[in-house]
C-alpha positions in Angstrom: 132.6 81.6 52.7 134.4 83.5 50.0 134.8 80.4 47.9 131.1 79.7 48.2 130.3 83.1 46.9 132.6 82.6 44.0 131.1 79.5 43.1 127.6 80.9 43.2 128.7 84.0 41.1 130.2 81.4 38.4 127.1 79.4 38.6 125.0 82.6 37.7 127.3 83.6 34.9 127.4 80.4 33.5 123.6 80.2 33.5 123.2 83.6 32.0 125.7 82.6 29.2 123.8 79.6 28.4 120.7 81.3 28.2 122.3 84.0 25.8 123.7 80.9 23.7 120.5 79.1 23.7 119.8 78.2 19.9 116.7 80.1 18.2 114.5 78.2 15.9 113.2 79.9 12.8 110.4 78.0 11.1 107.1 78.3 9.5 105.1 76.2 12.1 105.8 75.1 15.7 104.7 72.4 17.6 104.5 71.5 21.2 105.9 67.9 20.6 108.2 66.5 17.9 108.2 67.9 14.4 105.4 69.8 12.3 103.8 67.1 10.0 103.9 69.6 6.9 106.9 70.9 5.4 107.7 74.8 4.7 106.7 74.5 1.1 103.5 72.6 1.7 100.7 73.7 -0.3 97.5 72.4 1.4 96.7 70.1 4.5 95.7 66.5 3.4 92.2 66.8 4.5 91.7 69.8 2.2 90.8 69.5 -1.3 92.5 72.0 -3.6 90.6 71.4 -6.5 87.2 72.0 -4.8 84.7 74.1 -6.7 85.2 77.8 -6.0 82.2 80.4 -5.7 78.7 80.3 -5.1 76.9 81.0 -1.7 76.8 79.1 1.5 73.9 79.6 4.1 74.6 78.6 7.7 71.8 78.4 10.3 71.8 80.2 13.6 69.3 80.3 16.3 68.3 84.0 17.5 69.2 87.5 16.5 72.0 90.0 16.9 72.7 93.5 17.6 76.7 93.7 17.4 78.8 93.0 14.7 82.0 93.2 17.0 82.3 89.8 18.4 85.2 90.8 20.8 83.0 92.9 23.4 80.7 91.9 26.3 78.0 94.4 25.1 74.9 93.1 22.9 74.7 89.9 21.0 77.4 89.2 18.3 76.2 88.0 14.9 76.9 84.4 14.0 79.9 83.8 12.2 81.5 87.4 12.8 84.7 85.8 14.0 85.5 84.4 10.7 86.2 87.9 9.5 89.4 88.1 11.3 92.5 85.9 10.5 94.9 84.8 13.2 98.8 85.1 13.3 98.5 81.2 12.9 96.3 78.4 11.9 96.0 74.8 13.6 96.4 71.9 11.8 93.2 69.5 12.3 95.4 66.3 11.9 98.1 66.8 14.7 98.1 67.8 18.0 99.3 71.0 19.3 100.7 72.3 16.0 100.3 75.8 14.4 101.5 76.9 11.1 101.9 80.8 9.9 99.0 82.3 8.6 99.2 86.0 8.9 102.6 85.2 9.9 105.1 83.8 7.3 107.7 83.0 9.7 108.4 82.7 13.5 111.4 82.7 15.6 111.7 81.0 19.0 114.5 80.0 21.4 114.6 76.6 23.0 113.4 77.8 26.3 110.2 79.2 24.6 110.5 82.6 26.5 109.7 84.6 23.7 108.5 84.5 20.1 108.8 86.8 17.0 106.2 86.8 14.2 107.4 88.0 10.7 104.1 88.9 8.9 103.5 87.8 5.4 104.5 90.8 2.9 101.2 90.1 0.7 99.0 90.3 3.8 96.5 93.2 3.4 93.0 94.5 4.9 89.8 94.8 2.9 91.0 98.1 1.7 94.4 97.1 0.5 96.3 98.6 3.7 99.1 96.2 4.7 98.8 94.4 7.7 101.7 95.4 10.0 103.2 94.8 13.4 101.4 97.8 14.6 98.0 96.2 13.9 99.1 93.1 16.0 100.2 95.1 18.9 97.0 97.3 18.7 95.0 93.7 18.4 96.8 92.7 21.8 96.2 95.7 23.8 92.7 96.4 22.9 91.7 92.9 23.4 93.3 92.6 26.8 92.1 96.1 27.7 88.6 96.5 26.3 87.7 92.9 25.0 85.9 90.3 26.8 87.5 89.0 30.1 88.8 85.9 28.6 91.4 87.3 26.7 93.0 89.0 29.8 93.1 85.4 31.1 94.3 83.8 28.0 97.2 86.0 27.2 97.9 86.8 31.0 101.4 85.3 30.8 102.6 87.7 28.0 105.2 90.1 29.6 105.8 92.7 26.8 105.0 93.0 23.1 106.8 95.4 20.9 107.6 95.9 16.9 111.0 94.9 15.7 110.2 96.7 12.5 107.2 97.2 10.2 106.5 93.6 9.6 108.2 91.8 12.9 106.6 91.7 16.4 108.1 90.1 19.2 106.1 88.6 22.4 108.2 88.3 25.5 106.4 86.0 28.2 106.9 85.8 32.0 109.3 83.8 33.7 108.1 80.4 34.4 105.1 80.3 32.1 103.9 77.1 30.5 105.7 76.0 27.2 102.3 76.3 25.3 102.6 80.2 25.4 103.8 80.6 21.8 101.0 78.5 20.5 98.5 80.4 22.8 99.9 83.7 21.4 99.8 82.4 17.9 96.0 82.2 17.9 95.5 86.0 18.3 92.9 87.5 15.8 94.2 90.5 14.2 92.5 93.6 13.8 93.0 96.6 11.6 94.2 99.6 13.8 93.6 102.2 11.2 89.7 100.9 11.3 89.3 101.0 14.9 91.1 104.0 15.7 88.6 106.8 16.2 85.8 104.2 17.0 84.5 103.2 20.5 85.6 99.5 20.5 83.5 98.6 23.8 80.3 99.9 22.2 77.7 97.7 20.1 77.7 98.5 16.5 75.8 97.6 13.0 78.4 99.1 10.8 79.9 96.4 8.7 83.5 96.1 9.6 
C-alpha cells in the first residue's frame, strides 16, 4: 500500500513538473492547426490591395432605424455598423482557417497546453482622444461585456477563469481546466472598449451620444 502511495505521489509530482516545464510560445499570430501563413513582418494579407485609393466616402444600406449607438446591450436597436468602431485584440485571416493575428495586440504568449494566453498591447494603440489603450481597458471590456452586455458574451467567454494585468500593456487570461483548445482564439476576438469613456456612464442604457 505504501509503495502504491509513493508511486501516485511520484506521478503527481512528475505531472506538475511537466506542466511547469511546458514551453511557452511567443508569436505575432496563433492558429489551431499548423503554422500561420503570414510571418511576423508581413505588411498586408494577400487579398488586400495596399495601393488601393484612400479617402472619399462609402455608403452602406440598412433596413429600419435605430435608437442606440451602443451595440453591446439588449436595450434598443443598435445602429448598423456601430460594431466597426471597436478593434479586437486579434483579427482573423480570411484565407486560412482558425488563425488570428494581433490587431490591438502586438504579441501573444501561450503554453502548449493552451491553459492561458498573454496579450501584449501595441505601444502605438490609441483611443480617439489620444489616450493609450491599456490592459485596464481590456479587463474592463471583458468584465462589462460579461456582466452588463448581451447574454451571448457570458456564454462565449464562460471558460475564462481569471483575467488580470501583468503591467500597463500586458494582460493575462487563464482558462478553466479541461476547456477546448480554441479558447485563446475565442478570447482574441474580444472587442476592446475605452474604460475612461464608459466609467460614469450607464452601460446597459440606450444612448444616442456619439461614442
